[in-house]
C-alpha positions as CSV (number, residue, x, y, z in Angstrom):
1,M,103.8,117.1,13.4
2,A,101.8,113.9,12.7
3,E,99.1,112.9,15.3
4,E,100.2,110.0,17.4
5,V,98.5,106.8,16.5
6,A,96.7,105.3,19.4
7,S,98.6,102.3,20.8
8,H,95.5,101.1,23.1
9,H,91.9,100.8,21.6
10,L,89.3,100.3,24.3
11,R,85.7,99.0,24.0
12,I,83.3,100.5,26.5
13,V,79.7,99.4,27.5
14,G,78.0,102.5,28.7
15,G,74.8,103.3,30.4
16,L,71.2,103.4,28.9
17,G,71.3,105.0,25.5
18,G,68.2,107.0,25.5
19,V,69.1,109.2,28.4
20,S,71.1,112.5,28.6
21,Q,73.8,110.8,31.0
22,Y,75.0,108.7,28.1
23,R,74.3,111.1,25.1
24,E,75.8,114.4,26.8
25,Y,78.6,112.8,29.2
26,E,79.6,109.3,28.8
27,E,79.7,109.0,24.9
28,P,81.5,112.3,24.5
29,F,84.1,111.5,27.2
30,W,85.1,108.1,25.5
31,T,84.9,109.1,21.8
32,K,86.6,112.4,22.3
33,E,88.0,113.3,25.5
34,V,90.0,110.2,26.4
35,R,92.2,110.6,23.2
36,R,93.1,114.2,24.2
37,L,93.6,113.2,27.9
38,T,96.1,110.6,26.8
39,G,97.9,112.6,24.1
40,G,96.4,110.4,21.5
41,R,97.8,107.1,23.0
42,V,94.4,105.7,23.9
43,E,91.2,105.8,22.0
44,A,87.7,104.2,22.7
45,E,84.5,103.3,21.3
46,I,81.4,103.0,23.4
47,A,78.0,101.3,23.0
48,P,75.0,101.9,25.4
49,S,74.2,98.9,27.6
50,D,70.6,98.5,26.3
51,R,71.9,98.3,22.8
52,S,75.0,96.1,23.4
53,G,73.3,92.8,23.4
54,I,74.4,92.2,26.8
55,R,71.8,91.4,29.5
56,G,72.3,93.6,32.6
57,T,72.3,90.9,35.0
58,D,75.2,89.2,33.1
59,M,77.3,92.4,33.2
60,L,79.4,91.6,36.4
61,G,80.0,88.0,35.5
62,L,81.3,89.3,32.0
63,L,83.4,92.0,33.6
64,R,84.8,89.4,36.0
65,L,86.0,87.1,32.9
66,G,87.4,90.0,30.9
67,V,84.8,89.4,28.1
68,V,83.7,92.9,28.8
69,P,86.7,94.7,29.8
70,F,85.0,98.1,30.8
71,G,81.3,98.6,31.7
72,T,78.5,100.2,33.4
73,I,75.9,98.6,35.4
74,T,73.2,100.0,37.8
75,L,73.6,98.7,41.3
76,A,69.9,97.6,41.3
77,V,70.3,95.2,38.4
78,A,74.0,94.0,39.9
79,A,72.1,93.4,43.2
80,S,69.8,90.6,41.7
81,D,72.9,88.4,42.1
82,D,74.8,90.2,44.9
83,P,72.2,92.1,47.1
84,E,74.8,93.8,49.0
85,L,75.5,96.1,45.8
86,S,72.1,97.7,46.5
87,A,73.1,99.2,49.9
88,M,74.1,102.7,48.3
89,D,70.6,103.2,46.9
90,L,68.1,101.4,49.1
91,P,64.5,103.0,48.7
92,V,63.5,105.9,50.8
93,L,67.4,105.9,52.2
94,N,68.3,108.9,50.1
95,P,65.3,111.5,49.8
96,D,67.6,114.1,48.3
97,I,70.9,114.5,46.5
98,A,72.8,115.3,49.6
99,S,71.7,112.3,51.5
100,L,72.7,110.2,48.2
101,Q,76.2,111.9,48.2
102,Q,76.6,111.1,51.8
103,S,75.7,107.4,51.1
104,R,78.1,107.2,48.2
105,D,80.9,108.6,50.2
106,L,80.4,106.3,53.1
107,L,80.0,103.2,51.1
108,R,82.4,103.8,48.2
109,P,85.5,102.0,50.2
110,R,83.3,99.0,50.8
111,L,82.1,98.8,47.1
112,E,85.7,99.1,45.9
113,M,86.8,96.3,48.0
114,L,83.8,94.1,47.2
115,L,84.3,94.6,43.5
116,R,88.0,93.9,43.5
117,E,87.8,90.7,45.8
118,R,84.6,89.2,44.5
119,Y,84.8,90.1,40.8
120,N,88.3,91.2,39.9
121,V,86.9,94.5,38.9
122,Q,88.4,98.0,39.6
123,L,85.9,100.6,40.5
124,L,86.4,103.7,38.4
125,A,83.4,105.7,38.7
126,V,79.9,106.0,40.5
127,Y,77.2,107.5,38.5
128,T,73.6,108.4,39.2
129,Y,70.4,109.0,37.2
130,P,68.0,111.7,38.4
131,A,65.6,111.2,41.4
132,Q,62.7,108.7,41.0
133,V,59.7,110.4,42.6
134,M,56.0,110.0,42.9
135,F,53.4,111.4,40.6
136,C,49.7,110.8,41.3
137,R,46.4,111.4,39.4
138,E,44.6,112.5,42.6
139,P,46.0,114.9,45.2
140,F,47.9,113.6,48.1
141,T,50.0,115.5,50.8
142,G,52.5,112.7,51.8
143,L,53.5,109.2,52.0
144,A,50.8,108.0,54.3
145,G,48.0,109.4,52.0
146,L,49.0,106.7,49.2
147,A,47.2,103.9,51.1
148,G,44.8,102.0,48.9
149,R,46.2,103.2,45.6
150,P,47.8,101.0,42.8
151,I,51.2,102.5,42.3
152,R,53.8,101.8,39.4
153,V,57.1,100.6,40.6
154,S,60.4,99.6,38.7
155,S,62.2,97.4,41.4
156,V,61.4,94.9,43.9
157,G,62.7,97.3,46.7
158,Q,60.1,100.0,45.6
159,G,57.4,97.4,45.6
160,E,58.1,96.4,49.2
161,V,57.9,100.1,50.3
162,I,54.7,100.5,48.5
163,E,53.1,97.4,50.1
164,A,54.3,98.7,53.6
165,L,52.4,101.9,52.9
166,G,49.2,99.9,52.2
167,A,49.3,100.6,48.5
168,T,49.6,98.1,45.7
169,P,52.7,97.8,43.6
170,V,52.3,97.4,39.8
171,V,55.0,96.7,37.3
172,V,54.6,99.0,34.2
173,P,57.1,99.7,31.5
174,F,58.4,103.2,31.4
175,A,56.9,103.9,28.0
176,E,53.2,102.8,29.2
177,I,53.1,104.7,32.3
178,V,50.8,107.4,30.9
179,S,48.3,105.1,29.3
180,A,48.3,103.0,32.5
181,I,47.2,106.2,34.5
182,E,44.7,107.2,31.8
183,H,43.2,103.8,31.8
184,R,43.3,103.7,35.6
185,V,45.7,100.6,35.9
186,V,47.6,102.8,38.4
187,A,46.7,105.7,40.3
188,C,50.3,106.9,40.7
189,A,53.8,106.2,39.2
190,I,57.1,106.4,40.4
191,T,59.7,107.7,37.9
192,G,62.0,110.4,37.0
193,S,60.8,114.1,37.5
194,L,61.9,115.2,34.1
195,S,61.8,112.1,32.1
196,G,58.2,111.9,33.4
197,N,57.4,115.2,32.1
198,A,59.1,114.1,28.8
199,L,56.6,111.2,29.0
200,G,53.6,113.6,29.5
201,L,53.0,112.7,33.0
202,H,52.1,116.5,33.7
203,S,49.1,116.2,31.6
204,V,47.5,113.2,33.4
205,T,48.7,113.6,37.0
206,S,48.0,116.5,39.5
207,T,50.3,116.2,42.3
208,M,54.1,115.0,42.6
209,S,56.5,114.7,45.7
210,R,59.8,116.3,46.0
211,Q,61.3,113.3,48.0
212,A,63.0,110.7,46.1
213,V,62.1,107.2,46.5
214,S,65.4,106.0,44.9
215,W,67.8,107.3,42.3
216,G,69.5,104.7,39.9
217,V,73.0,104.6,41.0
218,S,75.4,103.0,38.7
219,L,79.1,101.9,38.8
220,F,81.5,102.1,36.0
221,G,84.2,99.4,36.4
222,A,87.1,97.7,34.5
223,N,88.1,94.1,34.6
224,I,91.5,94.6,36.6
225,N,93.6,92.7,34.2
226,A,92.4,95.1,31.3
227,W,93.0,98.0,33.4
228,N,96.4,96.9,34.3
229,A,97.2,96.2,30.8
230,L,97.4,100.1,30.2
231,P,100.4,102.1,30.9
232,A,100.5,103.5,34.2
233,E,100.4,107.2,33.0
234,A,97.4,106.3,30.8
235,R,95.5,104.8,33.9
236,M,96.3,108.0,35.9
237,Q,95.0,110.3,33.0
238,I,91.8,108.3,32.4
239,Q,91.1,108.0,36.1
240,R,91.5,111.7,36.4
241,G,89.0,112.2,33.5
242,L,86.7,109.9,34.9
243,T,86.6,111.8,38.5
244,A,85.8,115.1,36.6
245,L,83.2,113.1,34.4
246,E,81.5,111.7,37.6
247,M,81.2,115.1,39.1
248,R,79.6,116.4,36.0
249,I,77.1,113.6,35.9
250,W,76.2,114.1,39.5
251,Q,75.6,117.9,38.9
252,A,73.5,117.1,36.0
253,A,71.3,114.6,37.9
254,E,70.6,117.4,40.5
255,R,70.0,119.8,37.8
256,E,67.6,117.5,35.8
257,T,65.6,116.5,39.1
258,E,65.1,120.2,40.0
259,E,64.1,121.0,36.3
260,G,61.6,118.4,36.4
261,F,60.0,119.9,39.4
262,A,60.1,123.4,37.6
263,C,58.5,122.1,34.5
264,N,55.8,120.0,36.0
265,A,54.8,123.1,38.2
266,G,55.0,125.4,35.1
267,L,57.7,127.5,36.7
268,P,59.9,129.9,34.6
269,Q,63.2,127.8,35.5
270,C,61.6,125.2,33.0
271,V,64.0,125.0,29.9
272,R,64.0,121.5,28.4
273,G,60.5,120.4,29.4
274,K,56.8,121.1,28.8
275,P,55.2,123.4,31.4
276,G,52.7,121.7,33.5
277,R,50.3,122.9,36.4
278,M,51.3,120.3,39.0
279,V,51.3,120.7,42.9
280,I,54.7,119.7,44.2
281,V,54.6,118.3,47.9
282,N,57.4,119.2,49.9
283,D,59.1,116.8,52.1
284,A,57.3,117.3,55.6
285,H,58.3,116.4,59.0
286,Q,55.7,113.4,59.2
287,D,57.4,112.0,55.9
288,Q,60.7,112.2,57.4
289,Q,59.7,110.2,60.4
290,L,57.7,107.8,58.5
291,R,60.9,107.3,56.1
292,V,62.9,106.2,59.1
293,R,60.3,103.8,60.2
294,L,60.1,102.3,56.9
295,L,63.9,102.0,56.6
296,R,64.1,100.4,60.2
297,E,61.2,98.0,60.0
298,V,60.8,97.3,56.2
299,V,63.5,98.2,54.0
300,L,66.7,97.1,56.0
301,P,65.0,93.8,57.3
302,K,64.1,92.7,53.7
303,W,67.4,93.7,52.4
304,I,69.1,91.6,55.1
305,Q,66.9,88.6,54.4
306,R,68.3,88.6,50.8
307,C,71.8,89.7,51.7
308,G,72.8,87.8,54.9
309,E,74.3,88.4,58.1
310,E,77.5,90.1,56.6
311,C,75.3,93.0,55.3
312,V,74.2,93.6,59.0
313,T,78.0,94.2,59.7
314,V,78.4,96.4,56.6
315,W,75.5,98.7,57.5
316,N,76.4,99.2,61.1
317,H,79.9,99.8,60.3
318,Y,79.6,102.1,57.4
319,M,76.0,103.6,57.7
320,A,74.6,103.4,61.1
321,P,76.6,106.1,62.7
322,A,75.6,108.6,60.1
323,R,72.1,107.6,60.0
324,G,71.2,106.7,63.4
325,I,69.5,103.5,62.3
326,T,71.2,100.1,63.6
327,A,70.6,96.9,61.5
328,V,69.7,93.8,63.5
329,T,69.8,90.1,62.7
330,E,66.3,88.6,62.7
């Protein structure tokens, strides 16, 4: 019996092409699994967002117009136009994967509604990259010990936290972090625990923290008209597959975060990285208290300045009961 010819061909913009989330999960799902899930009726091609010729800041607008029918965008990038979108992954909000999962589950209904009403986008999945953590050349025992140090950051929100700690935020491209530490442009850097190891940070830094500063949550969405153009059965099959894909990506992010710690410390659990001899600083009680203060006094107020009074209502409805921190209007 001849294989059924696909009646629907989808074009997907995925996440960052150089990382395992894209290579090992997103790309195989769209190029192989979708055809199987739909009995051959739907096939897809995918390009990574950083090689698609589309600026990240344009993605939501292009999804709304249907120019990009299906696309992945990090919430931090989308938040440059719509600050509310960063709520799920605010700096110091989610020190571990369990906290991040709670934030995702609490805010997902709001994210779905916001995307549908403001952007004509159907939310199909929420992904995360591994934890972004602190590496330092000189030893430290907690967040309070970072004062006075120049620290590499990759977002405005990270920079605001670093300034509040009495340190100096410095923007350095990922590929230049090791050189920046070697030449004492920065004393510390916030980046992924395993990607930092791949870069060689374990050879130029002595100490790293287990607590995540932030993560890199992204959404995968579809223009609603493009989504509804698919047969109902195909939508159901693809959504079921995306739900499983999302779970695999979150499990991989947790695994990679932990393997980064194992590799940098030179533990036997290190498989994919290079063994180092770093000291790993555990999440101490004083850091937990400091994070609550930073969230209440710095992160939330600055987010609300960018976001407006509606975000006070959103935070207090969805997040305050679980986190015990109430947002207030200045």
